[in-house]
CHARMM-style PDB file with segment names, atoms N, HN, CA, C and O in Angstrom:
ATOM      1  N   MET     1     -10.637 -47.198 -28.547  1.00  0.00      PROA
ATOM      2  CA  MET     1      -9.371 -46.868 -27.928  1.00  0.00      PROA
ATOM      3  C   MET     1      -8.298 -47.889 -28.268  1.00  0.00      PROA
ATOM      4  O   MET     1      -7.376 -48.017 -27.463  1.00  0.00      PROA
ATOM      5  N   GLY     2      -8.313 -48.573 -29.287  1.00  0.00      PROA
ATOM      6  HN  GLY     2      -9.062 -48.469 -29.942  1.00  0.00      PROA
ATOM      7  CA  GLY     2      -7.234 -49.498 -29.625  1.00  0.00      PROA
ATOM      8  C   GLY     2      -7.301 -50.776 -28.809  1.00  0.00      PROA
ATOM      9  O   GLY     2      -8.365 -51.171 -28.333  1.00  0.00      PROA
ATOM     10  N   THR     3      -6.155 -51.414 -28.656  1.00  0.00      PROA
ATOM     11  HN  THR     3      -5.291 -51.093 -29.043  1.00  0.00      PROA
ATOM     12  CA  THR     3      -6.124 -52.712 -28.008  1.00  0.00      PROA
ATOM     13  C   THR     3      -5.612 -52.667 -26.578  1.00  0.00      PROA
ATOM     14  O   THR     3      -5.512 -53.707 -25.927  1.00  0.00      PROA
ATOM     15  N   ALA     4      -5.285 -51.478 -26.075  1.00  0.00      PROA
ATOM     16  HN  ALA     4      -5.366 -50.633 -26.603  1.00  0.00      PROA
ATOM     17  CA  ALA     4      -4.762 -51.377 -24.707  1.00  0.00      PROA
ATOM     18  C   ALA     4      -5.896 -51.553 -23.699  1.00  0.00      PROA
ATOM     19  O   ALA     4      -6.999 -51.040 -23.888  1.00  0.00      PROA
ATOM     20  N   THR     5      -5.607 -52.278 -22.636  1.00  0.00      PROA
ATOM     21  HN  THR     5      -4.711 -52.694 -22.482  1.00  0.00      PROA
ATOM     22  CA  THR     5      -6.593 -52.452 -21.587  1.00  0.00      PROA
ATOM     23  C   THR     5      -6.418 -51.361 -20.542  1.00  0.00      PROA
ATOM     24  O   THR     5      -5.449 -50.603 -20.575  1.00  0.00      PROA
ATOM     25  N   PHE     6      -7.345 -51.291 -19.634  1.00  0.00      PROA
ATOM     26  HN  PHE     6      -8.132 -51.907 -19.607  1.00  0.00      PROA
ATOM     27  CA  PHE     6      -7.300 -50.309 -18.554  1.00  0.00      PROA
ATOM     28  C   PHE     6      -6.044 -50.494 -17.712  1.00  0.00      PROA
ATOM     29  O   PHE     6      -5.415 -49.512 -17.318  1.00  0.00      PROA
ATOM     30  N   VAL     7      -5.676 -51.725 -17.436  1.00  0.00      PROA
ATOM     31  HN  VAL     7      -6.186 -52.523 -17.756  1.00  0.00      PROA
ATOM     32  CA  VAL     7      -4.483 -52.013 -16.629  1.00  0.00      PROA
ATOM     33  C   VAL     7      -3.221 -51.560 -17.359  1.00  0.00      PROA
ATOM     34  O   VAL     7      -2.305 -51.026 -16.734  1.00  0.00      PROA
ATOM     35  N   ASP     8      -3.164 -51.768 -18.676  1.00  0.00      PROA
ATOM     36  HN  ASP     8      -3.908 -52.202 -19.184  1.00  0.00      PROA
ATOM     37  CA  ASP     8      -2.018 -51.306 -19.454  1.00  0.00      PROA
ATOM     38  C   ASP     8      -1.859 -49.790 -19.355  1.00  0.00      PROA
ATOM     39  O   ASP     8      -0.742 -49.291 -19.216  1.00  0.00      PROA
ATOM     40  N   ILE     9      -2.952 -49.069 -19.426  1.00  0.00      PROA
ATOM     41  HN  ILE     9      -3.859 -49.474 -19.539  1.00  0.00      PROA
ATOM     42  CA  ILE     9      -2.905 -47.607 -19.344  1.00  0.00      PROA
ATOM     43  C   ILE     9      -2.447 -47.154 -17.966  1.00  0.00      PROA
ATOM     44  O   ILE     9      -1.633 -46.236 -17.862  1.00  0.00      PROA
ATOM     45  N   ILE    10      -2.953 -47.780 -16.905  1.00  0.00      PROA
ATOM     46  HN  ILE    10      -3.614 -48.525 -16.990  1.00  0.00      PROA
ATOM     47  CA  ILE    10      -2.557 -47.410 -15.540  1.00  0.00      PROA
ATOM     48  C   ILE    10      -1.068 -47.671 -15.333  1.00  0.00      PROA
ATOM     49  O   ILE    10      -0.372 -46.832 -14.761  1.00  0.00      PROA
ATOM     50  N   ILE    11      -0.573 -48.808 -15.784  1.00  0.00      PROA
ATOM     51  HN  ILE    11      -1.139 -49.490 -16.248  1.00  0.00      PROA
ATOM     52  CA  ILE    11       0.859 -49.109 -15.655  1.00  0.00      PROA
ATOM     53  C   ILE    11       1.680 -48.107 -16.455  1.00  0.00      PROA
ATOM     54  O   ILE    11       2.741 -47.675 -16.006  1.00  0.00      PROA
ATOM     55  N   ALA    12       1.193 -47.731 -17.649  1.00  0.00      PROA
ATOM     56  HN  ALA    12       0.331 -48.082 -18.014  1.00  0.00      PROA
ATOM     57  CA  ALA    12       1.911 -46.761 -18.477  1.00  0.00      PROA
ATOM     58  C   ALA    12       1.968 -45.390 -17.823  1.00  0.00      PROA
ATOM     59  O   ALA    12       2.925 -44.647 -18.036  1.00  0.00      PROA
ATOM     60  N   ILE    13       0.965 -45.046 -17.036  1.00  0.00      PROA
ATOM     61  HN  ILE    13       0.187 -45.650 -16.864  1.00  0.00      PROA
ATOM     62  CA  ILE    13       0.979 -43.759 -16.337  1.00  0.00      PROA
ATOM     63  C   ILE    13       1.917 -43.813 -15.137  1.00  0.00      PROA
ATOM     64  O   ILE    13       2.649 -42.857 -14.881  1.00  0.00      PROA
ATOM     65  N   LEU    14       1.902 -44.909 -14.407  1.00  0.00      PROA
ATOM     66  HN  LEU    14       1.307 -45.685 -14.615  1.00  0.00      PROA
ATOM     67  CA  LEU    14       2.746 -45.013 -13.215  1.00  0.00      PROA
ATOM     68  C   LEU    14       4.212 -45.238 -13.556  1.00  0.00      PROA
ATOM     69  O   LEU    14       5.083 -44.542 -13.033  1.00  0.00      PROA
ATOM     70  N   LEU    15       4.493 -46.199 -14.425  1.00  0.00      PROA
ATOM     71  HN  LEU    15       3.786 -46.764 -14.850  1.00  0.00      PROA
ATOM     72  CA  LEU    15       5.860 -46.521 -14.851  1.00  0.00      PROA
ATOM     73  C   LEU    15       5.853 -46.750 -16.363  1.00  0.00      PROA
ATOM     74  O   LEU    15       5.693 -47.883 -16.816  1.00  0.00      PROA
ATOM     75  N   PRO    16       6.024 -45.693 -17.138  1.00  0.00      PROA
ATOM     76  CA  PRO    16       5.889 -45.822 -18.593  1.00  0.00      PROA
ATOM     77  C   PRO    16       6.754 -46.906 -19.239  1.00  0.00      PROA
ATOM     78  O   PRO    16       6.234 -47.662 -20.060  1.00  0.00      PROA
ATOM     79  N   PRO    17       8.052 -47.024 -18.913  1.00  0.00      PROA
ATOM     80  CA  PRO    17       8.830 -48.076 -19.570  1.00  0.00      PROA
ATOM     81  C   PRO    17       8.330 -49.490 -19.247  1.00  0.00      PROA
ATOM     82  O   PRO    17       8.399 -50.382 -20.093  1.00  0.00      PROA
ATOM     83  N   LEU    18       7.832 -49.691 -18.035  1.00  0.00      PROA
ATOM     84  HN  LEU    18       7.776 -48.967 -17.347  1.00  0.00      PROA
ATOM     85  CA  LEU    18       7.318 -51.009 -17.666  1.00  0.00      PROA
ATOM     86  C   LEU    18       6.083 -51.358 -18.484  1.00  0.00      PROA
ATOM     87  O   LEU    18       5.941 -52.493 -18.938  1.00  0.00      PROA
ATOM     88  N   GLY    19       5.198 -50.401 -18.674  1.00  0.00      PROA
ATOM     89  HN  GLY    19       5.313 -49.479 -18.305  1.00  0.00      PROA
ATOM     90  CA  GLY    19       4.011 -50.656 -19.484  1.00  0.00      PROA
ATOM     91  C   GLY    19       4.356 -51.046 -20.903  1.00  0.00      PROA
ATOM     92  O   GLY    19       3.751 -51.959 -21.465  1.00  0.00      PROA
ATOM     93  N   VAL    20       5.326 -50.359 -21.488  1.00  0.00      PROA
ATOM     94  HN  VAL    20       5.817 -49.618 -21.031  1.00  0.00      PROA
ATOM     95  CA  VAL    20       5.745 -50.679 -22.849  1.00  0.00      PROA
ATOM     96  C   VAL    20       6.480 -52.015 -22.881  1.00  0.00      PROA
ATOM     97  O   VAL    20       6.305 -52.798 -23.815  1.00  0.00      PROA
ATOM     98  N   PHE    21       7.298 -52.279 -21.869  1.00  0.00      PROA
ATOM     99  HN  PHE    21       7.440 -51.644 -21.110  1.00  0.00      PROA
ATOM    100  CA  PHE    21       8.037 -53.546 -21.808  1.00  0.00      PROA
ATOM    101  C   PHE    21       7.096 -54.743 -21.728  1.00  0.00      PROA
ATOM    102  O   PHE    21       7.326 -55.757 -22.388  1.00  0.00      PROA
ATOM    103  N   LEU    22       6.052 -54.636 -20.937  1.00  0.00      PROA
ATOM    104  HN  LEU    22       5.866 -53.812 -20.402  1.00  0.00      PROA
ATOM    105  CA  LEU    22       5.116 -55.749 -20.787  1.00  0.00      PROA
ATOM    106  C   LEU    22       4.378 -56.046 -22.093  1.00  0.00      PROA
ATOM    107  O   LEU    22       3.983 -57.185 -22.339  1.00  0.00      PROA
ATOM    108  N   LYS    23       4.195 -55.032 -22.919  1.00  0.00      PROA
ATOM    109  HN  LYS    23       4.516 -54.107 -22.719  1.00  0.00      PROA
ATOM    110  CA  LYS    23       3.473 -55.217 -24.173  1.00  0.00      PROA
ATOM    111  C   LYS    23       4.390 -55.639 -25.328  1.00  0.00      PROA
ATOM    112  O   LYS    23       4.013 -56.492 -26.132  1.00  0.00      PROA
ATOM    113  N   PHE    24       5.595 -55.048 -25.419  1.00  0.00      PROA
ATOM    114  HN  PHE    24       5.901 -54.355 -24.766  1.00  0.00      PROA
ATOM    115  CA  PHE    24       6.454 -55.257 -26.582  1.00  0.00      PROA
ATOM    116  C   PHE    24       7.755 -55.968 -26.270  1.00  0.00      PROA
ATOM    117  O   PHE    24       8.459 -56.379 -27.193  1.00  0.00      PROA
ATOM    118  N   GLY    25       8.097 -56.126 -25.009  1.00  0.00      PROA
ATOM    119  HN  GLY    25       7.526 -55.793 -24.259  1.00  0.00      PROA
ATOM    120  CA  GLY    25       9.383 -56.722 -24.678  1.00  0.00      PROA
ATOM    121  C   GLY    25      10.496 -55.688 -24.782  1.00  0.00      PROA
ATOM    122  O   GLY    25      10.241 -54.485 -24.729  1.00  0.00      PROA
ATOM    123  N   CYS    26      11.710 -56.151 -24.929  1.00  0.00      PROA
ATOM    124  HN  CYS    26      11.918 -57.128 -24.972  1.00  0.00      PROA
ATOM    125  CA  CYS    26      12.883 -55.273 -24.906  1.00  0.00      PROA
ATOM    126  C   CYS    26      13.280 -54.860 -26.320  1.00  0.00      PROA
ATOM    127  O   CYS    26      14.427 -55.051 -26.725  1.00  0.00      PROA
ATOM    128  N   HSD    27      12.343 -54.298 -27.066  1.00  0.00      PROA
ATOM    129  HN  HSD    27      11.411 -54.143 -26.738  1.00  0.00      PROA
ATOM    130  CA  HSD    27      12.605 -53.849 -28.429  1.00  0.00      PROA
ATOM    131  C   HSD    27      12.762 -52.334 -28.442  1.00  0.00      PROA
ATOM    132  O   HSD    27      12.853 -51.707 -27.386  1.00  0.00      PROA
ATOM    133  N   SER    28      12.794 -51.755 -29.617  1.00  0.00      PROA
ATOM    134  HN  SER    28      12.720 -52.265 -30.475  1.00  0.00      PROA
ATOM    135  CA  SER    28      13.068 -50.319 -29.745  1.00  0.00      PROA
ATOM    136  C   SER    28      12.018 -49.464 -29.042  1.00  0.00      PROA
ATOM    137  O   SER    28      12.348 -48.390 -28.540  1.00  0.00      PROA
ATOM    138  N   GLU    29      10.761 -49.909 -28.992  1.00  0.00      PROA
ATOM    139  HN  GLU    29      10.492 -50.782 -29.400  1.00  0.00      PROA
ATOM    140  CA  GLU    29       9.726 -49.123 -28.311  1.00  0.00      PROA
ATOM    141  C   GLU    29      10.072 -48.920 -26.839  1.00  0.00      PROA
ATOM    142  O   GLU    29       9.882 -47.833 -26.294  1.00  0.00      PROA
ATOM    143  N   PHE    30      10.578 -49.968 -26.203  1.00  0.00      PROA
ATOM    144  HN  PHE    30      10.732 -50.851 -26.646  1.00  0.00      PROA
ATOM    145  CA  PHE    30      10.959 -49.882 -24.790  1.00  0.00      PROA
ATOM    146  C   PHE    30      12.090 -48.887 -24.590  1.00  0.00      PROA
ATOM    147  O   PHE    30      12.034 -48.061 -23.680  1.00  0.00      PROA
ATOM    148  N   TRP    31      13.122 -48.957 -25.434  1.00  0.00      PROA
ATOM    149  HN  TRP    31      13.168 -49.628 -26.174  1.00  0.00      PROA
ATOM    150  CA  TRP    31      14.286 -48.080 -25.255  1.00  0.00      PROA
ATOM    151  C   TRP    31      13.925 -46.622 -25.515  1.00  0.00      PROA
ATOM    152  O   TRP    31      14.416 -45.730 -24.823  1.00  0.00      PROA
ATOM    153  N   ILE    32      13.074 -46.372 -26.503  1.00  0.00      PROA
ATOM    154  HN  ILE    32      12.675 -47.097 -27.065  1.00  0.00      PROA
ATOM    155  CA  ILE    32      12.624 -45.002 -26.758  1.00  0.00      PROA
ATOM    156  C   ILE    32      11.859 -44.477 -25.553  1.00  0.00      PROA
ATOM    157  O   ILE    32      12.070 -43.340 -25.130  1.00  0.00      PROA
ATOM    158  N   CYS    33      10.978 -45.291 -25.000  1.00  0.00      PROA
ATOM    159  HN  CYS    33      10.806 -46.214 -25.343  1.00  0.00      PROA
ATOM    160  CA  CYS    33      10.200 -44.887 -23.835  1.00  0.00      PROA
ATOM    161  C   CYS    33      11.097 -44.644 -22.628  1.00  0.00      PROA
ATOM    162  O   CYS    33      10.885 -43.690 -21.880  1.00  0.00      PROA
ATOM    163  N   LEU    34      12.086 -45.489 -22.437  1.00  0.00      PROA
ATOM    164  HN  LEU    34      12.258 -46.264 -23.046  1.00  0.00      PROA
ATOM    165  CA  LEU    34      13.010 -45.327 -21.312  1.00  0.00      PROA
ATOM    166  C   LEU    34      13.782 -44.016 -21.425  1.00  0.00      PROA
ATOM    167  O   LEU    34      13.920 -43.288 -20.442  1.00  0.00      PROA
ATOM    168  N   ILE    35      14.283 -43.717 -22.613  1.00  0.00      PROA
ATOM    169  HN  ILE    35      14.171 -44.308 -23.412  1.00  0.00      PROA
ATOM    170  CA  ILE    35      15.040 -42.471 -22.810  1.00  0.00      PROA
ATOM    171  C   ILE    35      14.137 -41.258 -22.609  1.00  0.00      PROA
ATOM    172  O   ILE    35      14.542 -40.287 -21.970  1.00  0.00      PROA
ATOM    173  N   LEU    36      12.923 -41.303 -23.144  1.00  0.00      PROA
ATOM    174  HN  LEU    36      12.594 -42.092 -23.663  1.00  0.00      PROA
ATOM    175  CA  LEU    36      11.996 -40.186 -22.956  1.00  0.00      PROA
ATOM    176  C   LEU    36      11.637 -40.003 -21.491  1.00  0.00      PROA
ATOM    177  O   LEU    36      11.493 -38.872 -21.027  1.00  0.00      PROA
ATOM    178  N   THR    37      11.491 -41.101 -20.756  1.00  0.00      PROA
ATOM    179  HN  THR    37      11.608 -42.020 -21.133  1.00  0.00      PROA
ATOM    180  CA  THR    37      11.169 -41.014 -19.336  1.00  0.00      PROA
ATOM    181  C   THR    37      12.342 -40.452 -18.538  1.00  0.00      PROA
ATOM    182  O   THR    37      12.133 -39.712 -17.576  1.00  0.00      PROA
ATOM    183  N   ILE    38      13.552 -40.786 -18.917  1.00  0.00      PROA
ATOM    184  HN  ILE    38      13.721 -41.387 -19.698  1.00  0.00      PROA
ATOM    185  CA  ILE    38      14.727 -40.241 -18.241  1.00  0.00      PROA
ATOM    186  C   ILE    38      14.809 -38.735 -18.466  1.00  0.00      PROA
ATOM    187  O   ILE    38      15.109 -37.982 -17.539  1.00  0.00      PROA
ATOM    188  N   PHE    39      14.543 -38.293 -19.696  1.00  0.00      PROA
ATOM    189  HN  PHE    39      14.300 -38.905 -20.449  1.00  0.00      PROA
ATOM    190  CA  PHE    39      14.604 -36.862 -19.997  1.00  0.00      PROA
ATOM    191  C   PHE    39      13.447 -36.091 -19.389  1.00  0.00      PROA
ATOM    192  O   PHE    39      13.573 -34.900 -19.104  1.00  0.00      PROA
ATOM    193  N   GLY    40      12.343 -36.747 -19.194  1.00  0.00      PROA
ATOM    194  HN  GLY    40      12.240 -37.714 -19.426  1.00  0.00      PROA
ATOM    195  CA  GLY    40      11.179 -36.089 -18.602  1.00  0.00      PROA
ATOM    196  C   GLY    40      10.069 -37.100 -18.433  1.00  0.00      PROA
ATOM    197  O   GLY    40       9.783 -37.881 -19.340  1.00  0.00      PROA
ATOM    198  N   TYR    41       9.450 -37.085 -17.280  1.00  0.00      PROA
ATOM    199  HN  TYR    41       9.682 -36.450 -16.543  1.00  0.00      PROA
ATOM    200  CA  TYR    41       8.423 -38.089 -16.983  1.00  0.00      PROA
ATOM    201  C   TYR    41       7.223 -37.959 -17.925  1.00  0.00      PROA
ATOM    202  O   TYR    41       6.694 -38.966 -18.394  1.00  0.00      PROA
ATOM    203  N   LEU    42       6.799 -36.743 -18.198  1.00  0.00      PROA
ATOM    204  HN  LEU    42       7.229 -35.925 -17.817  1.00  0.00      PROA
ATOM    205  CA  LEU    42       5.626 -36.524 -19.041  1.00  0.00      PROA
ATOM    206  C   LEU    42       5.814 -37.018 -20.479  1.00  0.00      PROA
ATOM    207  O   LEU    42       4.913 -37.670 -21.006  1.00  0.00      PROA
ATOM    208  N   PRO    43       6.951 -36.734 -21.140  1.00  0.00      PROA
ATOM    209  CA  PRO    43       7.123 -37.307 -22.488  1.00  0.00      PROA
ATOM    210  C   PRO    43       7.091 -38.842 -22.494  1.00  0.00      PROA
ATOM    211  O   PRO    43       6.604 -39.449 -23.448  1.00  0.00      PROA
ATOM    212  N   GLY    44       7.603 -39.459 -21.443  1.00  0.00      PROA
ATOM    213  HN  GLY    44       7.999 -38.966 -20.668  1.00  0.00      PROA
ATOM    214  CA  GLY    44       7.548 -40.911 -21.335  1.00  0.00      PROA
ATOM    215  C   GLY    44       6.125 -41.424 -21.245  1.00  0.00      PROA
ATOM    216  O   GLY    44       5.776 -42.426 -21.869  1.00  0.00      PROA
ATOM    217  N   ILE    45       5.307 -40.737 -20.468  1.00  0.00      PROA
ATOM    218  HN  ILE    45       5.591 -39.923 -19.961  1.00  0.00      PROA
ATOM    219  CA  ILE    45       3.898 -41.130 -20.331  1.00  0.00      PROA
ATOM    220  C   ILE    45       3.168 -40.960 -21.654  1.00  0.00      PROA
ATOM    221  O   ILE    45       2.424 -41.845 -22.078  1.00  0.00      PROA
ATOM    222  N   ILE    46       3.379 -39.825 -22.304  1.00  0.00      PROA
ATOM    223  HN  ILE    46       3.983 -39.106 -21.960  1.00  0.00      PROA
ATOM    224  CA  ILE    46       2.697 -39.563 -23.572  1.00  0.00      PROA
ATOM    225  C   ILE    46       3.071 -40.607 -24.610  1.00  0.00      PROA
ATOM    226  O   ILE    46       2.204 -41.132 -25.309  1.00  0.00      PROA
ATOM    227  N   TYR    47       4.351 -40.908 -24.713  1.00  0.00      PROA
ATOM    228  HN  TYR    47       5.056 -40.481 -24.145  1.00  0.00      PROA
ATOM    229  CA  TYR    47       4.804 -41.907 -25.693  1.00  0.00      PROA
ATOM    230  C   TYR    47       4.242 -43.293 -25.351  1.00  0.00      PROA
ATOM    231  O   TYR    47       3.790 -44.016 -26.238  1.00  0.00      PROA
ATOM    232  N   ALA    48       4.272 -43.658 -24.072  1.00  0.00      PROA
ATOM    233  HN  ALA    48       4.639 -43.070 -23.351  1.00  0.00      PROA
ATOM    234  CA  ALA    48       3.784 -44.979 -23.671  1.00  0.00      PROA
ATOM    235  C   ALA    48       2.309 -45.135 -23.989  1.00  0.00      PROA
ATOM    236  O   ALA    48       1.905 -46.169 -24.520  1.00  0.00      PROA
ATOM    237  N   ILE    49       1.505 -44.147 -23.681  1.00  0.00      PROA
ATOM    238  HN  ILE    49       1.833 -43.307 -23.250  1.00  0.00      PROA
ATOM    239  CA  ILE    49       0.082 -44.249 -23.965  1.00  0.00      PROA
ATOM    240  C   ILE    49      -0.159 -44.271 -25.471  1.00  0.00      PROA
ATOM    241  O   ILE    49      -1.017 -45.010 -25.955  1.00  0.00      PROA
ATOM    242  N   TYR    50       0.592 -43.467 -26.208  1.00  0.00      PROA
ATOM    243  HN  TYR    50       1.289 -42.866 -25.815  1.00  0.00      PROA
ATOM    244  CA  TYR    50       0.462 -43.462 -27.665  1.00  0.00      PROA
ATOM    245  C   TYR    50       0.783 -44.829 -28.257  1.00  0.00      PROA
ATOM    246  O   TYR    50       0.023 -45.360 -29.068  1.00  0.00      PROA
ATOM    247  N   ILE    51       1.906 -45.388 -27.846  1.00  0.00      PROA
ATOM    248  HN  ILE    51       2.522 -44.957 -27.187  1.00  0.00      PROA
ATOM    249  CA  ILE    51       2.364 -46.656 -28.432  1.00  0.00      PROA
ATOM    250  C   ILE    51       1.451 -47.821 -28.025  1.00  0.00      PROA
ATOM    251  O   ILE    51       1.279 -48.767 -28.794  1.00  0.00      PROA
ATOM    252  N   LEU    52       0.871 -47.759 -26.834  1.00  0.00      PROA
ATOM    253  HN  LEU    52       1.010 -46.990 -26.210  1.00  0.00      PROA
ATOM    254  CA  LEU    52      -0.026 -48.836 -26.392  1.00  0.00      PROA
ATOM    255  C   LEU    52      -1.394 -48.762 -27.049  1.00  0.00      PROA
ATOM    256  O   LEU    52      -2.050 -49.791 -27.215  1.00  0.00      PROA
ATOM    257  N   THR    53      -1.841 -47.570 -27.426  1.00  0.00      PROA
ATOM    258  HN  THR    53      -1.308 -46.734 -27.291  1.00  0.00      PROA
ATOM    259  CA  THR    53      -3.179 -47.452 -27.984  1.00  0.00      PROA
ATOM    260  C   THR    53      -3.208 -47.383 -29.496  1.00  0.00      PROA
ATOM    261  O   THR    53      -4.288 -47.393 -30.087  1.00  0.00      PROA
ATOM    262  N   LYS    54      -2.045 -47.314 -30.147  1.00  0.00      PROA
ATOM    263  HN  LYS    54      -1.167 -47.306 -29.667  1.00  0.00      PROA
ATOM    264  CA  LYS    54      -2.093 -47.225 -31.626  1.00  0.00      PROA
ATOM    265  C   LYS    54      -2.334 -48.563 -32.278  1.00  0.00      PROA
ATOM    266  OT1 LYS    54      -2.399 -48.648 -33.505  1.00  0.00      PROA
TER     267      LYS     54
END
């Protein structure tokens, strides 16, 4: 399952931008996740889990 831990996945499900922020900081991955979460919670979760496990 890549390098994401169980805690990273749980945070990504509850607050997707926070999970990405904790892993990558305030870079493009965070902003993409934030925009996807604003447009819809599910796309934000999918992107966050994808980016954390790739």
